[in-house]
N, C-alpha and C positions, 0 to 999 in steps of 0.2 A: 083391665081396670084402669091403668094409667101408664104413662111413660115419662121419663125425665132425663135430662142431662145435668149432672152435678159437676160444677167446675172444680178444678184442683184447689185444695184448701177450704172447700165448702163443708157444710154440715147440715143435716136435716133429720127428720124422724117421721115414722108412720106407724099406725096400728094395722098389722096384717092379720086378717081373719084366718081361722083354721081352714085349710083346704085351698089357700091361695099360694101362688108361686111368685118368686122374684128372681129375675135374671139380671145379673150384673156383668157389664162388659167393659173391658179396658179400652178406652178410646185413644189412649196414648200408651206407649211402651213404658214399663216401670211404674205402673199405677199402684196405689195402696188405698184400701178402704177399710177403716177400723170400725167394727160394729159391736154394739152391746145389745142384749136381748132381755126382755122382761115379760112375764106373764101379764097380759093386758088386764085381766080381771083381778089379779092379786099380785101387785108389783113386788111384794116381798119374795116371791118366787122368781128367780132369774137364772140366766145362763151361769153354769158353774164349770170353769175351765178345768180344775183338777179332777173333778169327777168324770167329766167327758173324756179326758185323755186316759185316765186310769182305767175306766170301764172298757174302753175300746182299744187298749194296749197300743197307743200311738203317741207320737210327739208332733204330728202334723195332721191336717184335715184335708179330706178330698171326698170324691163321690162315694157314697155308702155310709159315711159317718153321720151321726146325729149330734146336734147341739143340745146337750142335756141340761135340765135345770137341777137345782139343789134338792129337788124332790124326786129325782130319778125319772122325770118325764121328758120326752123330746119336745122342745120348743120348735125346732126346725130340723129338717134333714137336707143334706147336700145331695141333690138328685142328678145333677149334671156338672161336669167339670172338665174343661179342656186344658187345664193348667197342671193339676196333679199334686199341688202342695200349697197349702195356705197356713200361715203362721198363727198359732194360738199363744205363743210364749213371749213375744217381743214387747208387749205393753204399748204405751202411748207416748207420743211426743208431747212433752209439757213445755210451758212457757220458758222456764229456766234453761232447759236444754236448747230450745229453739233460739233464744236470744244469744246464748253462748256460741252456738254453732254457726249462726248466720249473722254474727255481730257486725260484719262489714257491709251488710245488705239489709239492715233492719227496716221494715216498712210497717207503719202504724196506721190506724184508721184516720188519725188526724192528718197524716201526710198523703195517704194513698187510698182512702175510702175502701171500697170493696176489694181492692187489690192488695189489701194489707196481708201481712203474715199471720196465719192462725195456727195455733197448736191443736193437735187432735184432742188433748185433754180438755182444753177450754171449750172447744166446739161441742164435745159430748156433754159437758156440764151445762151448757146453754140448752141443749136439746132435752135432756132428761129433766131439767128444771121446769120445762113447760108442762110436765105431768106430775108435779109435786115431789119429785125426787131431788136429792141433794148430793153434796160431795161424798158423803159416807155411802151412798148407793152406787157410786161409780165402780164398775167391776172390770175385770180383765177382759179385753176385747178379743175378737177374732180379727186378725189383719189379713183380709182377703187380698189376693194377688201377690203377697210377699212371701218369701222363703227365708227362714232362719234355721240353720242346722247347728249342731253342737260338735265341736272338734274333740280330739282325743284328750285335750286338757280341760274339757268342760266349758269352753268359751263359746258364746254365740257367734255364728258366722252368717252375715247377711249376704244374700245373693243378688247383686245389682242386676237390673234389667231382667228379672225372673219372668215377668209376664209380657208377652208381645202384644202389639196392637191386635185387638179382636179377641184376646183371651177372655173366656167366659166361665162363670160359675152360676148355678141356680140353687135356690133354696125353696123347699116346700114347707109351709108352716103347719105344724101338727097341732098347735094350740093357737088361740088368739094371742098374738105376740106384739108387744111394743118394741120396735127397733129404732135405734138411734145410730148414726154413723157420721164419720168424718173422712174426708179425702185428703187430709194433711199427710205429709211424708211420714214414712215409718221412722221411729226414733233411731234405728240402727243404720239407716241409709247413709252411706259414707259421702254422698255428694255434698260439696261445700256450698252449693247453690240451692236456694229454696225454689223448687220448681215442681210443685205437686201436679198430678195428672188428672184429667177429667174422666168421669165414669158415666156410662149410659145405664139406665135402669128401665126395666119393663116389668109390670106386674099383671097377673091375670088369675082367674079362678080355674082350678083344675080338679078340685075335690080332695078329700082326705086320702091317705095312703091305702091302696087296695090290699087284699090279702096276699097277692103275689108280688108285692112291692119289692124292688131291688134292695132298698135300705133294710127292710125287715129281714131279708135273707143274708145280709152282709155279715152280721155277727149276731149271736144270740142276745148280746147286750143291747144292740140296736132294736131288735124285735121287742124286747121287754120295755124299752123306753117308749117306743111308739105305742105299744099296747097300753102302757100306763097313761099316756096322753089320751088315747081313745076312751079310756074308762071315765074321763072327765066329761064326755059328751054323749053318754048313753041316754 
């Protein structure tokens, strides 16, 4: 369908039709891509992080998992993954944290044009605003390529350099889905330097999930979510 290279600190959005796939590739080590997902036909239905994690008994995402909506339907399924751990818990880098963290290296549009520092939150607000969505519609993202674990004291632990060059993850869209994403740094990335990494994207048509689909067999909850999505397209 198309391919694209997204620079570090960039943001964009697409409407992905049911049965299409999106491959995301880290073109530099330590990449992060924060993505939010909405049902393209009815944007009040959107990715629900708590339900997705609770239903699939997990605190991270990888091949086999589905990204469930708040209606119990699969918006997208992770069909391939060479990395093994993607963060659903770490939220977004906002402008306040960004300016506090990189205060000695602040770059604005006025001074640096497209090389400005962009926060993930501001980038996603710009993108979803193109489709009539506002601040109240911004949901918890999936931070692809990043790993955040929880230690014995309940504190989040970010894994620097988690994804090598060429690390790849693929999504199959089980419903018509609006996606918006930012390639700004993860909010828990300890690096004191604003150095977001570029991401390669490729999208193609592969058709809906077959009956013997890996994701359907991964967990009963995944099978049910994909079935619920299928029921919208009878």
